[in-house]
C-alpha positions in Angstrom: -1.6 4.0 -15.5 -1.5 7.5 -13.9 -1.1 5.8 -10.5 2.2 4.2 -11.5 4.0 7.3 -12.8 5.1 10.6 -11.1 3.9 12.7 -14.0 0.8 14.7 -14.0 -1.2 16.6 -11.3 -3.1 15.4 -8.3 -5.6 17.2 -6.0 -5.9 16.9 -2.3 -8.9 14.6 -2.3 -7.3 12.2 -4.9 -4.0 12.3 -2.9 -5.8 11.4 0.3 -8.0 8.6 -1.2 -5.0 7.0 -3.0 -3.0 7.0 0.3 -6.0 5.6 2.2 -6.5 2.8 -0.3 -2.8 2.0 -0.1 -2.9 1.9 3.7 -6.0 -0.4 3.7 -4.5 -2.6 1.0 -1.3 -3.0 3.0 -2.9 -3.7 6.3 -5.9 -5.8 5.4 -4.0 -9.0 4.7 -2.5 -8.9 8.1 -6.0 -8.8 9.6 -7.2 -11.7 7.5 -4.1 -13.8 8.1 -4.1 -13.6 11.9 -6.2 -16.6 12.8 -5.4 -18.1 16.2 -5.9 -21.8 17.0 -8.2 -21.9 20.0 -6.7 -25.2 21.3 -3.1 -24.0 21.4 -3.6 -20.2 21.4 -0.9 -19.8 18.8 -1.2 -18.6 15.2 0.0 -21.1 12.6 2.8 -20.2 10.2 1.4 -18.6 7.0 1.9 -20.4 3.7 4.7 -19.3 1.5 2.3 -18.1 -1.2 0.6 -15.8 1.3 3.9 -14.3 2.3 4.8 -13.8 -1.4 1.5 -12.0 -2.0 2.0 -9.8 1.0 5.5 -8.8 -0.2 4.2 -8.1 -3.7 1.3 -6.0 -2.4 3.7 -4.1 -0.1 6.0 -3.3 -3.0 3.1 -2.2 -5.3 1.6 -0.1 -2.6 4.9 1.6 -1.9 5.4 2.3 -5.6 1.9 3.8 -6.0 2.2 5.8 -2.7 5.6 7.2 -3.8 4.4 8.2 -7.3 1.3 9.8 -5.7 3.5 11.8 -3.3 5.8 12.9 -6.1 2.8 14.2 -8.1 1.6 16.1 -5.1 5.0 17.6 -4.4 5.1 18.8 -8.1 1.7 20.5 -7.5 3.1 22.3 -4.5 6.1 23.6 -6.6 8.7 21.3 -5.1 10.8 18.6 -6.7 9.8 15.0 -6.0 13.1 13.5 -7.0 
């Protein structure tokens, strides 16, 4: 639950690893979902459920990344809000 709140402290390594995990989590679905049809050379439209999952992952990743940044700013003596 510490990832979801701006309270607490976070070191440099933890800050880096959380941001790295958020970046991988946000960009990985785009790599998986980019299949090209060899016959036409075009990518088919993704299903609505896939788009919904992408949107939810984006929002969750942004929330975790923002909370992580706020904790790191607090450690540096600055306000995060």
